C-alpha angles and dihedrals in degrees: 000000000000122000117209098215111107093005132126111237136193119204117184114208089020098150098082146359119014091348092060090048090052090052090051092047098051091045089052089052093053106265110175095217136358125203102205115191137201134169091252132035117275139162129247111175097190115121110257096023119113111191111209138178116241134170105189091198089066121076088198092055092048090049091050091054091048090053089057100038098054090139094059117135103167126036123194111197096203104140112111145149137222118200106168115215138130114266095230102042105021125103106284091214090062090055090048092051090048092056092042092056102034100038112017093037093064090042092054089050093048093050092048097044102037092085090046093051090047092051090050096052104279103288121175143294116205119192124193116225128161143234082252088069084083103032127076123222106065099092121220092349094063092041090052092049090050088053090047090053090054090045091054093048091053093044088054090062095044094047096045090085090063094045095249115154110224117201127188116202123204121187139164122226116333121198098252137124091262093070100024091125094054110099099208132107111284135196119229117254090236093056093048092046091052091051091049094052091043088056092048092051093046091054097251122167092199132028121202101195102195145011093265090058093046090054093048093050090050090052094059091091091056132077114315090227088068093057097089135126090253089064088068094060 
């Protein structure tokens, strides 16, 4: 169980969308400092916010952030990418980029920051997944989020020895630029961010951020044919 008040937090993809809402939420709960990252340089003048460049596809960029954020105690792996395309006929490079950002990006961050979290008392690692981790029909994005779910579950075991709380977050559609073209009900970033931080502070290992996600998780014991994107509608 990790309280946010007084802690030093890293939020990848913190410039907009859910990442920006997470930055706002941890600041509201008394975080001492927040490293908020984006792929290009930007300015955030709020006291306690350190805006930093980060490309999660680059081990060198991740290492550079780790050299700066040696006081980090909580890491939110929020940065992600959605490049819609069929698995069989879509551009293979788009699928490769999707996995590089959504799976290997969080792994690079975990490998770089695990020693820092250990040195600072254990802390927490929070990884963003999706309801589409469990539902077929969203191409490389869903496949990458399924892999990220498995990654988080294994990291939880490996990081337990250093007392790091590992939280996996699953959510349906959030009202952000990433899914602006999807005409389905969406949760607000602020509501999802609050539920994520609630889960962290209550000691959760998994956060199901909305009713759609709760229903999808419950369906995992049923026929695999039912685990499709249409089931989330």
